[in-house]
C-alpha positions as CSV (number, residue, x, y, z in Angstrom):
1,M,0.0,0.0,0.0
2,G,1.3,3.5,-0.8
3,S,1.8,6.0,1.9
4,K,-0.7,8.7,2.4
5,K,0.2,12.1,0.9
6,L,0.7,14.6,3.7
7,S,-1.2,17.9,3.6
8,A,0.4,21.3,4.1
9,I,-1.0,21.3,7.6
10,D,0.6,17.9,8.4
11,L,4.0,19.0,7.0
12,N,4.2,22.5,8.5
13,P,1.1,23.9,10.3
14,F,2.9,27.2,10.7
15,S,3.4,27.7,7.0
16,P,1.5,30.4,5.1
17,E,-0.2,27.7,3.0
18,A,-1.4,25.9,6.1
19,Q,-2.6,29.2,7.6
20,S,-4.4,30.1,4.4
21,I,-6.2,26.7,4.4
22,E,-7.2,27.1,8.1
23,Q,-8.6,30.5,7.6
24,T,-11.2,29.2,5.2
25,K,-13.1,27.7,8.2
26,R,-15.6,30.4,8.9
27,L,-19.0,31.0,10.3
28,S,-20.4,32.0,6.9
29,S,-20.4,29.9,3.8
30,E,-18.7,30.8,0.5
31,D,-22.1,31.2,-1.1
32,D,-23.3,33.6,1.6
33,R,-20.2,35.7,1.0
34,K,-20.8,35.8,-2.7
35,R,-24.3,37.0,-2.2
36,V,-23.2,40.1,-0.2
37,H,-20.4,41.1,-2.7
38,G,-22.1,44.4,-3.6
39,T,-22.7,45.3,0.1
40,V,-19.1,44.5,0.9
41,K,-17.8,46.7,-1.9
42,A,-19.9,49.7,-0.6
43,L,-18.5,49.0,2.9
44,K,-14.9,49.1,1.6
45,E,-15.5,52.3,-0.4
46,N,-17.5,54.3,2.1
47,G,-16.5,52.7,5.4
48,Y,-20.2,51.9,6.3
49,V,-23.4,50.4,5.0
50,I,-26.9,50.2,6.4
51,L,-29.2,47.2,6.1
52,K,-32.7,48.3,6.7
53,S,-35.5,46.4,8.5
54,R,-33.8,43.1,9.2
55,L,-35.8,42.4,12.4
56,T,-39.5,41.7,12.6
57,K,-41.8,43.8,14.9
58,E,-42.3,40.7,17.0
59,K,-38.6,40.3,17.5
60,L,-38.2,44.0,18.3
61,G,-40.9,43.7,20.9
62,K,-39.1,40.8,22.7
63,I,-35.8,42.7,22.6
64,R,-37.4,45.9,24.0
65,S,-39.0,43.9,26.8
66,E,-35.8,42.3,27.7
67,L,-33.7,45.5,27.6
68,K,-36.3,47.3,29.8
69,L,-35.5,44.7,32.5
70,L,-31.8,44.9,32.0
71,H,-31.8,48.7,32.2
72,E,-33.8,48.9,35.4
73,E,-30.8,49.2,37.7
74,V,-28.4,50.9,35.3
75,S,-26.6,54.1,36.2
76,K,-25.9,56.8,33.7
77,G,-22.4,57.4,32.2
78,T,-19.8,59.2,34.3
79,S,-17.8,60.9,31.5
80,H,-18.3,63.3,28.6
81,F,-17.4,60.6,26.2
82,G,-19.5,57.9,27.8
83,G,-22.4,60.2,28.1
84,F,-23.9,61.7,31.3
85,E,-27.3,61.0,29.8
86,T,-26.5,57.6,28.4
87,E,-27.2,54.1,29.8
88,R,-25.1,51.1,28.8
89,V,-25.3,47.4,29.7
90,Y,-22.2,45.4,28.9
91,N,-21.5,41.6,28.6
92,L,-24.8,41.0,26.9
93,V,-23.9,37.5,25.8
94,A,-23.9,36.4,29.4
95,R,-27.1,38.3,30.3
96,T,-29.7,37.2,27.8
97,R,-30.4,34.8,24.9
98,V,-32.8,37.2,23.1
99,L,-30.0,38.8,21.2
100,D,-28.3,35.6,19.9
101,E,-30.1,36.0,16.5
102,L,-28.4,39.4,16.1
103,Y,-24.9,38.2,16.8
104,L,-25.2,35.3,14.4
105,H,-27.3,37.0,11.7
106,P,-26.1,35.2,8.5
107,E,-26.0,38.2,6.2
108,L,-24.1,40.3,8.9
109,L,-21.5,37.5,9.4
110,A,-21.0,37.1,5.7
111,I,-20.4,40.8,5.2
112,I,-18.0,41.0,8.2
113,E,-16.0,37.9,7.2
114,S,-15.8,39.1,3.6
115,H,-14.6,42.6,4.6
116,L,-11.9,41.2,7.0
117,N,-11.3,38.2,4.8
118,D,-10.4,36.3,7.9
119,Q,-11.8,34.3,10.8
120,I,-13.6,36.5,13.3
121,Q,-14.7,36.7,16.9
122,L,-17.0,38.8,19.0
123,S,-15.1,41.5,20.8
124,I,-17.9,43.3,22.8
125,S,-21.6,43.5,22.9
126,S,-23.5,46.2,24.8
127,S,-26.7,48.3,24.8
128,V,-26.5,52.0,24.3
129,N,-29.6,54.0,25.4
130,L,-29.4,57.7,24.6
131,L,-31.6,59.6,27.0
132,P,-33.3,62.9,26.3
133,G,-30.8,65.8,26.2
134,Q,-27.7,63.6,25.6
135,P,-25.2,65.8,23.6
136,A,-23.3,64.4,20.7
137,Q,-20.0,62.5,21.3
138,S,-16.7,63.6,19.9
139,F,-15.6,61.8,16.7
140,H,-13.5,58.7,17.3
141,R,-12.4,55.4,15.9
142,D,-13.2,52.2,17.7
143,D,-10.0,50.4,16.7
144,A,-7.7,53.0,18.2
145,Y,-6.7,50.5,21.0
146,Y,-4.8,48.5,18.4
147,P,-1.5,50.6,18.1
148,L,-0.7,50.2,14.4
149,P,0.3,52.9,11.9
150,R,-2.5,54.2,9.7
151,P,-3.8,53.4,7.3
152,H,-3.8,49.7,8.0
153,M,-5.7,46.6,7.1
154,P,-9.2,46.4,8.6
155,L,-9.0,44.9,12.1
156,S,-12.6,45.1,13.3
157,V,-16.1,45.8,12.2
158,N,-18.9,47.3,14.2
159,A,-22.6,46.6,14.0
160,M,-25.2,48.9,15.5
161,W,-28.7,47.4,15.7
162,A,-31.5,50.1,15.8
163,I,-34.0,48.9,18.5
164,D,-35.7,52.3,18.1
165,D,-35.9,54.4,15.0
166,F,-32.6,56.4,14.5
167,T,-33.7,59.9,13.5
168,E,-32.3,63.4,12.9
169,E,-33.8,64.5,16.3
170,N,-33.0,61.5,18.6
171,G,-29.3,61.2,18.1
172,A,-28.7,59.0,15.0
173,T,-25.0,58.1,14.8
174,L,-22.8,60.6,13.0
175,L,-20.4,59.3,10.4
176,I,-17.5,60.7,8.3
177,P,-17.6,58.7,5.0
178,N,-14.3,57.4,3.7
179,S,-12.4,58.4,6.9
180,H,-11.5,54.7,7.6
181,V,-8.6,55.0,5.0
182,S,-7.2,58.3,6.4
183,A,-3.7,58.3,7.9
184,S,-4.7,61.1,10.2
185,D,-5.4,60.6,13.9
186,E,-8.1,63.3,13.8
187,P,-10.8,64.1,11.3
188,V,-9.4,66.2,8.5
189,S,-10.7,69.8,8.1
190,G,-13.8,70.3,6.0
191,Y,-15.0,66.7,6.4
192,E,-18.5,65.7,5.3
193,T,-20.8,64.3,8.0
194,V,-23.8,62.0,7.4
195,K,-26.4,60.8,9.9
196,A,-27.2,57.1,10.1
197,L,-31.0,57.4,9.7
198,M,-32.7,54.0,9.9
199,P,-35.9,52.5,11.0
200,A,-36.0,50.2,14.0
201,G,-34.9,46.7,13.1
202,S,-32.1,47.9,10.8
203,V,-28.4,47.5,11.4
204,M,-25.5,49.8,10.5
205,I,-22.1,48.2,9.8
206,W,-18.9,50.2,9.8
207,D,-15.2,49.6,9.6
208,G,-13.5,50.0,13.0
209,S,-11.3,52.8,11.5
210,L,-14.2,55.0,10.5
211,F,-14.6,58.2,12.4
212,H,-18.1,58.3,14.0
213,A,-19.9,59.6,17.1
214,G,-23.2,59.3,18.9
215,G,-25.6,62.1,18.0
216,H,-27.5,64.6,20.0
217,N,-30.8,63.4,21.4
218,R,-33.1,66.5,21.2
219,T,-36.3,64.6,21.8
220,S,-38.2,63.7,25.0
221,N,-37.7,60.0,24.4
222,S,-34.8,57.7,24.7
223,R,-33.1,56.0,21.7
224,M,-31.9,52.4,22.2
225,G,-29.3,50.6,20.1
226,I,-27.3,47.4,20.5
227,T,-23.6,47.7,19.5
228,V,-21.6,44.6,18.6
229,V,-18.0,44.7,17.7
230,Y,-16.4,41.9,15.7
231,C,-12.6,41.6,15.3
232,R,-10.1,39.2,13.6
233,A,-9.9,36.0,15.6
234,W,-6.2,36.5,16.4
235,L,-6.7,39.9,18.1
236,R,-7.3,40.5,21.8
237,Q,-11.0,41.0,22.5
238,Q,-12.2,44.3,24.0
239,E,-14.4,42.5,26.5
240,N,-12.9,39.5,28.3
241,Q,-15.4,36.9,27.0
242,F,-13.9,34.0,29.0
243,L,-14.6,35.7,32.4
244,G,-17.8,37.3,31.2
245,V,-19.1,34.0,29.7
246,P,-17.3,31.3,31.7
247,P,-17.5,27.6,30.7
248,A,-20.4,26.8,33.0
249,L,-22.5,29.4,31.1
250,A,-20.8,28.9,27.6
251,K,-21.6,25.2,27.6
252,N,-25.3,26.1,27.2
253,L,-24.8,28.3,24.1
254,T,-25.1,27.1,20.5
255,R,-21.9,25.9,19.0
256,P,-21.7,28.9,16.5
257,L,-22.0,31.3,19.4
258,Q,-19.4,29.4,21.4
259,K,-17.0,29.8,18.5
260,L,-17.9,33.5,18.0
261,I,-17.0,34.4,21.6
262,G,-13.7,32.5,21.3
263,Y,-14.2,28.9,22.4
264,W,-12.4,27.4,19.5
265,V,-8.9,27.2,17.9
266,A,-8.2,29.9,15.3
267,N,-5.3,29.7,12.8
268,N,-4.4,26.2,14.0
269,F,-2.8,27.2,17.3
270,L,-4.6,30.2,18.8
271,G,-6.8,29.4,21.7
272,Y,-6.2,25.7,22.4
273,L,-6.1,24.1,25.8
274,N,-3.9,21.1,26.5
275,E,-3.4,20.7,22.8
276,A,-7.1,20.5,22.2
277,S,-10.0,22.9,21.3
278,P,-11.6,24.5,24.3
279,S,-14.8,23.0,23.1
280,V,-13.5,19.8,24.7
281,L,-13.7,21.6,28.0
282,L,-17.2,22.7,27.3
283,R,-18.3,19.1,26.5
284,A,-16.8,18.0,29.8
285,Q,-18.8,20.6,31.6
286,E,-22.0,19.3,29.9
287,K,-21.4,15.9,31.6
288,D,-21.0,17.3,35.1
Protein backbone atom coordinates (compact mmCIF):
# COMPACT_ATOMS: atom_id res chain seq x y z
CA MET A 1 0.00 0.00 0.00
CA GLY A 2 1.29 3.47 -0.85
CA SER A 3 1.84 5.99 1.89
CA LYS A 4 -0.75 8.72 2.41
CA LYS A 5 0.19 12.08 0.92
CA LEU A 6 0.73 14.58 3.72
CA SER A 7 -1.16 17.87 3.61
CA ALA A 8 0.38 21.30 4.09
CA ILE A 9 -1.00 21.33 7.63
CA ASP A 10 0.60 17.95 8.39
CA LEU A 11 3.97 19.03 7.00
CA ASN A 12 4.17 22.50 8.54
CA PRO A 13 1.10 23.89 10.32
CA PHE A 14 2.92 27.23 10.72
CA SER A 15 3.41 27.72 6.98
CA PRO A 16 1.53 30.44 5.07
CA GLU A 17 -0.18 27.74 2.99
CA ALA A 18 -1.42 25.92 6.09
CA GLN A 19 -2.63 29.17 7.63
CA SER A 20 -4.45 30.06 4.41
CA ILE A 21 -6.22 26.69 4.43
CA GLU A 22 -7.19 27.07 8.09
CA GLN A 23 -8.63 30.55 7.56
CA THR A 24 -11.24 29.17 5.16
CA LYS A 25 -13.06 27.69 8.18
CA ARG A 26 -15.55 30.45 8.92
CA LEU A 27 -19.02 31.00 10.31
CA SER A 28 -20.44 32.05 6.94
CA SER A 29 -20.43 29.94 3.78
CA GLU A 30 -18.71 30.82 0.53
CA ASP A 31 -22.15 31.17 -1.11
CA ASP A 32 -23.26 33.55 1.65
CA ARG A 33 -20.20 35.71 1.03
CA LYS A 34 -20.79 35.75 -2.72
CA ARG A 35 -24.34 37.02 -2.17
CA VAL A 36 -23.15 40.06 -0.22
CA HIS A 37 -20.42 41.08 -2.67
CA GLY A 38 -22.09 44.39 -3.59
CA THR A 39 -22.66 45.33 0.05
CA VAL A 40 -19.06 44.54 0.94
CA LYS A 41 -17.85 46.70 -1.95
CA ALA A 42 -19.87 49.65 -0.59
CA LEU A 43 -18.50 49.02 2.92
CA LYS A 44 -14.93 49.09 1.64
CA GLU A 45 -15.52 52.26 -0.36
CA ASN A 46 -17.53 54.33 2.11
CA GLY A 47 -16.54 52.74 5.41
CA TYR A 48 -20.16 51.92 6.33
CA VAL A 49 -23.40 50.41 5.04
CA ILE A 50 -26.95 50.24 6.41
CA LEU A 51 -29.17 47.17 6.09
CA LYS A 52 -32.73 48.31 6.68
CA SER A 53 -35.51 46.43 8.49
CA ARG A 54 -33.76 43.12 9.20
CA LEU A 55 -35.75 42.37 12.38
CA THR A 56 -39.50 41.72 12.64
CA LYS A 57 -41.82 43.76 14.86
CA GLU A 58 -42.31 40.66 17.00
CA LYS A 59 -38.55 40.27 17.53
CA LEU A 60 -38.16 43.96 18.31
CA GLY A 61 -40.91 43.68 20.91
CA LYS A 62 -39.12 40.82 22.66
CA ILE A 63 -35.83 42.72 22.62
CA ARG A 64 -37.39 45.89 24.02
CA SER A 65 -39.05 43.94 26.84
CA GLU A 66 -35.75 42.27 27.75
CA LEU A 67 -33.75 45.49 27.59
CA LYS A 68 -36.28 47.26 29.79
CA LEU A 69 -35.55 44.68 32.49
CA LEU A 70 -31.78 44.86 32.01
CA HIS A 71 -31.79 48.65 32.25
CA GLU A 72 -33.84 48.90 35.44
CA GLU A 73 -30.79 49.22 37.72
CA VAL A 74 -28.37 50.86 35.26
CA SER A 75 -26.56 54.07 36.19
CA LYS A 76 -25.88 56.83 33.69
CA GLY A 77 -22.43 57.41 32.24
CA THR A 78 -19.76 59.20 34.29
CA SER A 79 -17.77 60.93 31.52
CA HIS A 80 -18.35 63.29 28.64
CA PHE A 81 -17.40 60.57 26.15
CA GLY A 82 -19.49 57.86 27.82
CA GLY A 83 -22.41 60.25 28.11
CA PHE A 84 -23.86 61.68 31.31
CA GLU A 85 -27.31 61.02 29.84
CA THR A 86 -26.54 57.59 28.40
CA GLU A 87 -27.18 54.12 29.82
CA ARG A 88 -25.10 51.10 28.84
CA VAL A 89 -25.31 47.42 29.73
CA TYR A 90 -22.22 45.35 28.93
CA ASN A 91 -21.50 41.62 28.62
CA LEU A 92 -24.84 40.98 26.94
CA VAL A 93 -23.91 37.47 25.78
CA ALA A 94 -23.94 36.39 29.43
CA ARG A 95 -27.13 38.25 30.32
CA THR A 96 -29.71 37.21 27.76
CA ARG A 97 -30.41 34.84 24.88
CA VAL A 98 -32.83 37.16 23.11
CA LEU A 99 -29.97 38.79 21.16
CA ASP A 100 -28.28 35.62 19.86
CA GLU A 101 -30.05 35.98 16.51
CA LEU A 102 -28.43 39.40 16.11
CA TYR A 103 -24.89 38.23 16.84
CA LEU A 104 -25.23 35.33 14.40
CA HIS A 105 -27.27 37.04 11.69
CA PRO A 106 -26.12 35.19 8.50
CA GLU A 107 -26.03 38.25 6.25
CA LEU A 108 -24.13 40.26 8.85
CA LEU A 109 -21.52 37.55 9.43
CA ALA A 110 -21.00 37.08 5.69
CA ILE A 111 -20.38 40.81 5.23
CA ILE A 112 -17.95 41.02 8.15
CA GLU A 113 -16.00 37.89 7.22
CA SER A 114 -15.80 39.11 3.63
CA HIS A 115 -14.61 42.59 4.63
CA LEU A 116 -11.93 41.24 6.98
CA ASN A 117 -11.26 38.18 4.79
CA ASP A 118 -10.45 36.27 7.95
CA GLN A 119 -11.82 34.27 10.83
CA ILE A 120 -13.64 36.49 13.32
CA GLN A 121 -14.71 36.66 16.94
CA LEU A 122 -17.03 38.80 19.00
CA SER A 123 -15.10 41.53 20.80
CA ILE A 124 -17.86 43.25 22.80
CA SER A 125 -21.65 43.50 22.91
CA SER A 126 -23.51 46.21 24.78
CA SER A 127 -26.67 48.27 24.76
CA VAL A 128 -26.53 52.04 24.26
CA ASN A 129 -29.55 54.00 25.42
CA LEU A 130 -29.37 57.73 24.62
CA LEU A 131 -31.61 59.57 27.04
CA PRO A 132 -33.27 62.93 26.31
CA GLY A 133 -30.76 65.77 26.22
CA GLN A 134 -27.68 63.62 25.63
CA PRO A 135 -25.18 65.78 23.63
CA ALA A 136 -23.26 64.42 20.67
CA GLN A 137 -20.03 62.52 21.28
CA SER A 138 -16.66 63.58 19.94
CA PHE A 139 -15.63 61.81 16.75
CA HIS A 140 -13.50 58.73 17.34
CA ARG A 141 -12.38 55.40 15.89
CA ASP A 142 -13.23 52.17 17.67
CA ASP A 143 -10.04 50.35 16.68
CA ALA A 144 -7.74 52.96 18.24
CA TYR A 145 -6.74 50.52 21.00
CA TYR A 146 -4.78 48.51 18.40
CA PRO A 147 -1.52 50.55 18.14
CA LEU A 148 -0.71 50.25 14.45
CA PRO A 149 0.35 52.93 11.93
CA ARG A 150 -2.46 54.17 9.69
CA PRO A 151 -3.84 53.40 7.26
CA HIS A 152 -3.78 49.69 8.02
CA MET A 153 -5.68 46.55 7.10
CA PRO A 154 -9.19 46.43 8.59
CA LEU A 155 -9.03 44.91 12.05
CA SER A 156 -12.59 45.14 13.33
CA VAL A 157 -16.14 45.81 12.20
CA ASN A 158 -18.94 47.35 14.24
CA ALA A 159 -22.63 46.63 14.00
CA MET A 160 -25.24 48.95 15.51
CA TRP A 161 -28.73 47.44 15.68
CA ALA A 162 -31.47 50.06 15.83
CA ILE A 163 -33.98 48.94 18.45
CA ASP A 164 -35.72 52.30 18.12
CA ASP A 165 -35.86 54.45 14.99
CA PHE A 166 -32.61 56.40 14.49
CA THR A 167 -33.69 59.91 13.46
CA GLU A 168 -32.30 63.41 12.95
CA GLU A 169 -33.76 64.45 16.27
CA ASN A 170 -32.98 61.55 18.62
CA GLY A 171 -29.26 61.18 18.08
CA ALA A 172 -28.70 58.99 15.02
CA THR A 173 -25.03 58.05 14.79
CA LEU A 174 -22.84 60.59 12.99
CA LEU A 175 -20.38 59.30 10.38
CA ILE A 176 -17.51 60.70 8.31
CA PRO A 177 -17.59 58.71 5.05
CA ASN A 178 -14.26 57.37 3.72
CA SER A 179 -12.41 58.36 6.90
CA HIS A 180 -11.48 54.71 7.55
CA VAL A 181 -8.63 55.01 5.03
CA SER A 182 -7.23 58.26 6.40
CA ALA A 183 -3.74 58.27 7.93
CA SER A 184 -4.68 61.15 10.24
CA ASP A 185 -5.37 60.56 13.94
CA GLU A 186 -8.06 63.28 13.81
CA PRO A 187 -10.79 64.09 11.29
CA VAL A 188 -9.36 66.22 8.50
CA SER A 189 -10.71 69.77 8.14
CA GLY A 190 -13.77 70.29 5.97
CA TYR A 191 -15.04 66.75 6.42
CA GLU A 192 -18.53 65.71 5.34
CA THR A 193 -20.85 64.34 8.03
CA VAL A 194 -23.79 62.05 7.45
CA LYS A 195 -26.39 60.78 9.90
CA ALA A 196 -27.21 57.09 10.05
CA LEU A 197 -30.98 57.44 9.70
CA MET A 198 -32.69 54.05 9.86
CA PRO A 199 -35.94 52.49 11.03
CA ALA A 200 -36.03 50.18 14.05
CA GLY A 201 -34.88 46.69 13.13
CA SER A 202 -32.11 47.94 10.85
CA VAL A 203 -28.39 47.45 11.36
CA MET A 204 -25.53 49.77 10.47
CA ILE A 205 -22.15 48.17 9.78
CA TRP A 206 -18.92 50.16 9.76
CA ASP A 207 -15.18 49.62 9.60
CA GLY A 208 -13.52 50.04 13.00
CA SER A 209 -11.28 52.78 11.55
CA LEU A 210 -14.21 54.98 10.49
CA PHE A 211 -14.63 58.22 12.45
CA HIS A 212 -18.08 58.29 14.02
CA ALA A 213 -19.94 59.63 17.05
CA GLY A 214 -23.22 59.25 18.88
CA GLY A 215 -25.61 62.05 17.95
CA HIS A 216 -27.47 64.63 20.05
CA ASN A 217 -30.83 63.45 21.38
CA ARG A 218 -33.05 66.53 21.18
CA THR A 219 -36.29 64.65 21.84
CA SER A 220 -38.15 63.75 25.03
CA ASN A 221 -37.72 60.01 24.36
CA SER A 222 -34.76 57.65 24.69
CA ARG A 223 -33.06 56.01 21.69
CA MET A 224 -31.94 52.41 22.16
CA GLY A 225 -29.33 50.57 20.12
CA ILE A 226 -27.30 47.37 20.45
CA THR A 227 -23.65 47.69 19.49
CA VAL A 228 -21.63 44.59 18.62
CA VAL A 229 -17.95 44.73 17.69
CA TYR A 230 -16.36 41.87 15.75
CA CYS A 231 -12.60 41.56 15.25
CA ARG A 232 -10.11 39.22 13.63
CA ALA A 233 -9.88 36.00 15.63
CA TRP A 234 -6.17 36.51 16.39
CA LEU A 235 -6.67 39.87 18.14
CA ARG A 236 -7.33 40.51 21.83
CA GLN A 237 -11.05 40.98 22.48
CA GLN A 238 -12.15 44.27 24.00
CA GLU A 239 -14.37 42.53 26.55
CA ASN A 240 -12.94 39.48 28.32
CA GLN A 241 -15.38 36.88 27.02
CA PHE A 242 -13.91 33.98 29.02
CA LEU A 243 -14.58 35.66 32.37
CA GLY A 244 -17.79 37.27 31.18
CA VAL A 245 -19.08 34.00 29.70
CA PRO A 246 -17.31 31.26 31.72
CA PRO A 247 -17.49 27.56 30.72
CA ALA A 248 -20.42 26.80 33.03
CA LEU A 249 -22.47 29.36 31.06
CA ALA A 250 -20.85 28.94 27.65
CA LYS A 251 -21.65 25.19 27.57
CA ASN A 252 -25.35 26.09 27.15
CA LEU A 253 -24.77 28.28 24.08
CA THR A 254 -25.10 27.07 20.51
CA ARG A 255 -21.85 25.89 18.95
CA PRO A 256 -21.69 28.87 16.52
CA LEU A 257 -22.03 31.32 19.40
CA GLN A 258 -19.43 29.43 21.43
CA LYS A 259 -17.03 29.82 18.51
CA LEU A 260 -17.93 33.47 18.04
CA ILE A 261 -16.98 34.40 21.61
CA GLY A 262 -13.69 32.50 21.33
CA TYR A 263 -14.25 28.90 22.44
CA TRP A 264 -12.39 27.39 19.49
CA VAL A 265 -8.93 27.24 17.92
CA ALA A 266 -8.16 29.89 15.30
CA ASN A 267 -5.29 29.66 12.78
CA ASN A 268 -4.39 26.15 13.99
CA PHE A 269 -2.83 27.23 17.28
CA LEU A 270 -4.59 30.24 18.82
CA GLY A 271 -6.84 29.43 21.75
CA TYR A 272 -6.17 25.75 22.39
CA LEU A 273 -6.08 24.13 25.84
CA ASN A 274 -3.86 21.11 26.54
CA GLU A 275 -3.39 20.65 22.78
CA ALA A 276 -7.14 20.49 22.19
CA SER A 277 -9.97 22.87 21.34
CA PRO A 278 -11.61 24.54 24.34
CA SER A 279 -14.84 22.99 23.07
CA VAL A 280 -13.53 19.78 24.69
CA LEU A 281 -13.68 21.58 28.04
CA LEU A 282 -17.24 22.66 27.33
CA ARG A 283 -18.30 19.11 26.49
CA ALA A 284 -16.79 17.97 29.79
CA GLN A 285 -18.83 20.64 31.56
CA GLU A 286 -21.98 19.31 29.95
CA LYS A 287 -21.39 15.89 31.57
CA ASP A 288 -21.02 17.33 35.09
